[in-house]
N, C-alpha and C positions, 0 to 999 in steps of 0.2 A: 635513404628512407628507412626508418625503423619499422621492422615487422611487428605487428601487434593485432589484436582483435579489432582495434579501432581503424587501423589502416586497411584491414581486410574489408570491413563494412564500408568504409569510405570509397574504396575502389570498386566495390560491387555496384555502386550507383552508376558508374560509367562503363559497365560490362568489363571491368578489369583491363581497360585500355591505358590506364595511367601509371602502371608500374614502370619504374625505371630499370635499366639493365642492372643485373646483379654485379657486374664488373665491366670495366672498359676494355677495349681492344686497341691500345695505343701503338703507334710506331715507336721503335726503340730510339732512345736518346743516344747521343754520341758517347756519353759517359755516365757511370753511376758510382756511388760509393761501394756498393756490394751487388754482385751478380749471383743469383742462385740458378744453377743449371738443373732443371728437372721440375716439372709442374705437377707432381703428385702430392699426396698428403703431407709427406715430410718436408718437401721443398716449400710448399705453400705455408705450412706452419712455421717454418724457419723465417720466411719473409714477414709473416704477421708479427712474430715476437721481436724481430729486429726493429720493426716500426713501433710496436706498442711499448716494449719494455726497455729497448736499448736506445731509443731515440734516433734511429737511423732511418730516414724516410726516403732517401735516394737509393731505392732498391728496385731491381727488376728480376722477375722470374722468367727464365727462358725455357720453353717447352717445344720439343721438335714436332709434336703432334697436337692433340687437343688436351685441355686441362683434365687431369685425372684419368687419362686414357690408358695408363700403364697398370701397374699392380694395384694402385688404389681402387680402380674399378674392376679388378680381377681377383678378389679375395673373398674369404668366407666370414669376415667381419668380427672375428672373435677377440674379446678383450679379457685379459687376465694378468696376474702378476706373480703367480706362485712358482717362481724360479728358485734354483738352489742356492747360488752364491750371493754373498752380500752385495757385490757390485751390480749384478743383474736385478736383485730384489729392489735396490734403491732406484734403478732406472725405470723398471716396469711399474713399480708401485707409485712412483711419481706420476706416471701416465694415468693410472687408475684414478688418482686423486684429481687430476685435471679433467678426466672424462666426466666426473660427477657434475661439474659446473660448466661444461663446455657449451652447451646449448644456450645458456643464459649469457655467457661471456661473448659468444659470437652473434647473438641475436638470430640464431638459426638452429632449427631442431635437427640435431645429429642423430636423434633416435637411439641414444644410449640406453640400453636395457640390462641392468644388473640382475639377470634372471638366475644366476648360479651356473657353475661349471663343474662337471664331474669328470675326473680322470680315472678311468678304470684300470684295475690291476688283474692280470690273467695268470700270473705265475708267482712263485716264491720270490724270484728276482724282482718282478714288478712291485710286489708288496714291500720289499726292502727299499726299493727306490722311492716309492711314494712316502714311506715312513721317514726316510732320511730327509726328503725334500719338505715334507710337512712339518717336521720338527725344526728344520732351518727356517721355514716361514714363521713359525711361532716366535723364534728368537729375534726375527726381524720385524715383529709386530704386524705380520701379514696374516689375514684370516685363513685358516685351514682346518678342516675337520676330516677325521678318518671315519669312513662308513663301512659297515659289514654288508654282506650280500642282502640281508633282509632290508636294511635301510636303503640300499640302492634300488631294490624292488619297490619300495614305497614311493620313491621319487619318480621312477620310470616303470610303471606297472607292467608294461608289455615287453620288457627286456627278457631275453632268454639267458638266464644265469648259467644253465648247464649245457652250453653249446660246446663246440669242439675245443675252445679255449675258455674254460669256465671263469666266471667273474668271481674273484676271491675277495674283492673289496674295492674301495675307491677313495680318492682324495677330493674333497669338495671345497671350492672357493665360492662363497655366496656373493662376493662382490664382482665376480667374473660375469661375463655375459656377452652381449653383442652391441654393435653400433652400425649405422647405415653408412657404408663406405662412400657413396657418391655425395651424400649430404656433408660429410666431413670435408671433402675437397671443396665443394661449393661454399660451405660456411667460411672456411679459412680464406678462400679466394675473395669472397665478398668483403670480409672484414679487413683483409690486407689492402684491397683496392681503396676502401674508404680512407685509409691512412696514407694514400699516395703511392703505394707500390704499383709498378707497371707489370702487368701480366701479359707476356708476349707469346702467343701461340704460333705454331707453324714456323718456328725459328730454331733450326737445328744447329748445334755447335759442331763445327768442323775442325777446330784447332784452338790452341792457346798461344797467345803472344807472350813470350817470356824473355826478359831482358836482365842479364846479370843475376840470374837465379831468382828473380822476382816476377810474378805474374802481373801483366799489364792490362789484360783483357782477353776477350775470346773472339775468334773468327767464327762467323755464323753464315747461314744461308741468306741472311739479310744484311750482311756486311759486318765490319769490325765494330765491336762494342767495348769501350774501355771501362776499366774498373780498378778500384783500389784493392778490393778483395774479391775472391771467387769461391763460392761453396758449391760443391758438386753433390747432388742427391739424385742419382740416376738408377738406383736399384740394380737390376741384372746387367745393365750396360755400363756400370761404373768402371769396370776394368778396361773397356774400350776407350772411355774418356781419359782414364789415367794414362793409357798408352799414347794418347795424343800429346800428353805433357811429358813424355819420356819416363813415366813411372810404371812399375809393375806391382800390382796389389795382390795380396794372398787370398784371392777369390776364385771360386768356381761357379759357373752359372748353369742352372738346371731348369727344365720346365716343371711347373707345379700345377696340378689339375684339380678342378672342382666341378660339381654337377648340381643341378637343381631339378626337383621333381615337379610334376603337376601339383597345383595347389589343392590342399584339403583343409578341413576344419581343424582348429587347434587340437594337437594331440601330444606335443612334447613341449614343455615349458621351461626347459633348461638346455644347456649345451652338454653333450656327452662325447668325450674323447677316449680314444684307445690307442696307445702306442703299440701294444702287442700285436694288433691286427691292422694297424695303420688305417684307421677309419674314424671319422668323427661326424657328428650330425647335430643340427639345430633346425628350428623352423622359423621362417621369415614372417614378417607382418602380413605378407600377401598369402601366406599359407603354404608356400613351397618348402619342401625339405631341402635344406642346404647341406650337401655332403662333400666332405673334403677327403683327399687322398694323400699319399706320400709323393715326394718328388720322383721324377724319373731317375733311372740308374745312370744315365749317360749325359754328359755335358752337351748343351744345345741352347740356341737362342730362339727356338721355335715356340710359338704360343699355342701349340696343339697338344703335344705329348703323346705317349704311347697308349694303344688300346689295352695292352695287358694290365696297365695300372688301373684303368677303369674297371676291368673285369674283376681284378683282385679286390678292389674296394667295395664294389657292389656285392660280391660274395660274402665279405665280412659283414656288411650292413644287414643283409638278408638273414645271416646266421644269428646275429645278435638281436635283430628285430624282425621276426618272421611276418608280422602283420604288414610289413612294407613290400612283401615279395611281389605283389601285383601292381605296385606303383609304376607309373611311366615316367621316364626321364625326359624333361623338356629340352634341356641344353647342357652342354659341357663346354668348358673353356680352360685355358691355361695361361699362366704368367711366367715370366722368367725371373727366378730368384737367384740372388748372389749369396754364396755361402762361404764362411771362413772355416778354418780347420777346427776351431773350438766352438763353432755354432753361436758365436756372440758377435755383435755388430762392430764396425770399425768407424769410430768418430774421432777424427784426427787431423792435425796439421800434417803437411807433407814436407819433403825436402825442398820444394819450391816455395819460396816465401809468399805468404798471403794466399796460398791455395789450400783449400780444406776439402776433405771428403767425409761423407756420411753415407755408409753403405754396409754391405755384409749382413743385412737383417734376416737373410734366409727366408724361412717359411712363415715367420710370424711378425713381420714388421708393422702391420697395421695397428696392432694393439698398443704400440709404443708411440704412435704418431704425435700426440701433444707433447710428450716429454722429449722425444727426439728433436722436434722443432725448437723447443724452448732451450734445451741445453746447447744445441748446435748454434743457435742465434747468439747466445751469450758467449760462446767460445769464439765465434767469428768477431764479435764486437770487442771483446776484452783482450788483455795482454796474455792471459793464461786460459787454458781449457777449463770449462765448467767442472766443478768437483765431481759431479755425477758422471760426466763424460770422460774424465781423465783416465780411468782404468781401461778404456776401450781404444786407447791410442795404438797406432801401428807399431810402436816400440815394443809392445808385449810379445811380438813374434820373434824379437831378437833377445829379449831378456828372459823369456820363458814364463812370464807371469800371465799365463792364459786364463781366461774365464770360461772354463769348460762346461757348457750347458748341453752337452750331447744328449743326456737322458731327458732333460726337461724340454728340449727343443727338437728332438730327432724326428718327430712326426709333424706333418704340415698342420699348423694351427696358428 
């Protein structure tokens, strides 16, 4: 059923009892052409583009819990592409281009809001970093503007420029902004389902069946499911899956925390980030202040995180924005992020034939969701990795051709 003002009016006549389910809940078939392990945004996007652009309709998405219940539903929804290196710029800017038309393509409002993103600088080193990155963005055709403190104050009138770590300037990407994380998962799920993709929830992968170095399918809590190819998109638990296949990936997993405040009237109409004090903030459509922190210092699979991180983040927010000092926090949550040594993702074939991994997105995978799914789908379907995905192969950790985005991706965003 196509969503439109006409379908809304038509269903209002019968008290909205005629809406069909957004996606089916089928039993798994014995075999598929492609299995996608992980029912988050990246996995669902991969399945959608496999069906839509690659012509592969025999696809199943296997999710051990519920759809979008992992990091897709546990992030702060920021979208941007102002990364330093050419390889990263190509990947993330491809995502921003897709974000612009995603609601129309999926016939589902993902609430993409290009409200602008400010990246604050608090030291000479910060100023040098944003200058280098901004100039690189210009060379790659990505919008970037340098702001002085006066211009920052014009955009965010209540910011405290002369706090403990004074604001010396900022890098602005006007095409940056936010999108609604749940809507992204639901939109891709609905669109993929319409093309025949089976979305199978509560189906945990417990092992891989590998014969003569080639993957033949996966063992699950609902029995064996055969496949010609398997793509794993399991975020913080990717290394666990890889271990089941006898692989060791260059990943570490950390808890990453975020918080939301009580709702208030509109007060901040852009996203403001700060690497120097590890805090960033935006306002949701419901009026909540969405506050993000850095990842915990210790490896863990917990979705709670340490209280010291919350304390440090709130301290930084209150110092930068004193007007928020009396705001009450409604809830806090954590997700498990998988991080590579160069803070760039891993989109790669493996030594097991027809087994692919898409992981290592660290603290900022949400922004890349459309591009990640699209290039991964084409990589799985084709004989070679997609040109945008190729630099993020696991081989770079042997060759030394790292894509070091530590400065652009060091803080959770």
